Structure formats: structure tokens, C-alpha cells
C-alpha positions as CSV (number, residue, x, y, z in Angstrom):
1,M,-15.5,-14.5,145.4
2,D,-19.5,-12.3,145.7
3,V,-22.0,-13.4,147.3
4,G,-23.8,-13.9,144.5
5,Q,-21.5,-16.0,142.4
6,I,-22.0,-20.1,142.2
7,S,-18.8,-22.4,143.1
8,L,-17.5,-24.4,141.5
9,R,-19.8,-27.2,142.8
10,G,-22.8,-25.5,142.6
11,L,-21.7,-25.5,138.8
12,I,-21.3,-29.2,137.8
13,D,-24.3,-29.5,139.6
14,K,-26.4,-26.9,137.6
15,W,-24.7,-28.5,134.4
16,L,-24.9,-32.4,135.5
17,A,-27.4,-32.7,137.6
18,P,-28.8,-35.3,138.1
19,A,-25.7,-36.7,137.3
20,S,-23.9,-39.8,138.9
21,G,-20.8,-40.5,139.8
22,V,-19.1,-37.2,138.5
23,R,-15.5,-37.0,138.7
24,V,-12.6,-34.6,138.2
25,T,-10.5,-36.3,135.3
26,Q,-7.5,-32.9,135.2
27,F,-7.3,-30.1,137.0
28,S,-3.9,-28.2,135.4
29,R,-2.8,-24.3,134.4
30,T,-3.8,-22.5,131.5
31,G,-0.1,-22.0,129.5
32,Q,0.5,-18.5,129.6
33,S,-1.9,-17.0,131.6
34,R,-1.5,-19.7,134.8
35,G,-5.4,-19.8,134.7
36,R,-7.0,-22.5,136.6
37,F,-9.2,-25.0,134.7
38,V,-10.9,-28.3,135.8
39,R,-12.0,-31.1,133.6
40,V,-14.8,-32.9,134.8
41,E,-16.8,-36.2,133.8
42,T,-20.0,-38.1,133.9
43,E,-20.9,-41.2,131.8
44,H,-24.0,-39.9,130.0
45,S,-26.8,-42.1,127.6
46,A,-24.8,-41.6,124.5
47,G,-21.7,-41.8,125.7
48,T,-18.5,-39.9,128.3
49,L,-19.7,-36.3,128.5
50,A,-16.9,-34.0,130.3
51,I,-17.2,-30.2,130.3
52,Y,-14.2,-28.1,131.4
53,F,-14.9,-25.1,133.8
54,F,-11.7,-21.9,134.3
55,R,-11.3,-19.6,137.0
56,H,-11.2,-16.1,136.3
57,G,-9.6,-13.2,138.0
58,D,-12.6,-12.5,140.1
59,G,-13.3,-16.0,142.0
60,S,-15.7,-17.1,139.6
61,W,-15.9,-20.4,137.5
62,C,-16.9,-20.5,134.5
63,V,-17.8,-23.4,131.3
64,F,-15.6,-20.3,129.0
65,P,-12.2,-19.4,129.7
66,P,-11.4,-15.7,130.9
67,S,-10.5,-13.3,127.8
68,D,-6.4,-12.1,128.4
69,S,-5.4,-9.2,129.1
70,R,-3.9,-7.1,126.5
71,A,-1.5,-5.1,125.6
72,T,-1.7,-1.5,126.3
73,L,0.5,1.2,125.0
74,V,1.8,3.1,128.6
75,G,4.3,6.1,128.2
76,G,4.7,5.2,124.5
77,R,5.6,1.8,125.2
78,M,3.8,-1.2,124.6
79,I,3.3,-3.4,128.0
């Protein structure tokens, strides 16, 4: 992970601060790409607030999933 990137904990603080009682409610891997994701929740005045964070190939965490690798043509065949 680059020095300029924010850790998962830093992103949670950024998106949910000043929330208290933030908890991880799910962590797993996505379908075929097997990318990692984490779901965190906190109680808010309007109810429960949940955000998914996705791990990208460069080691960073974001609130959007990484784009799937696209099919490419190599030597006359699709891979």
C-alpha cells in the first residue's frame, strides 16, 4: 500500500465519524473475482447506517468495488 493511501480504519473514521459503536457485520470475498469486502454498521438518528468497503488490487480500500478484469484478445483467442 502506498504511503498516501488511507487504511481501512481511516476510511471508516472518514465516512462514519463521529459515530460511536461502529462494528464489522460482514467480511468475505466477492463472486468470481474473489475480491475482499467488509461491511460496517453504526446506529444513526435515522436508523442503522451500513457501508461496504472493497479491497482493490493495489491494496487500497474504497467504497466502490474494483472493476473486473476485461476479456482481452491474445494470439487470436479470448482470455
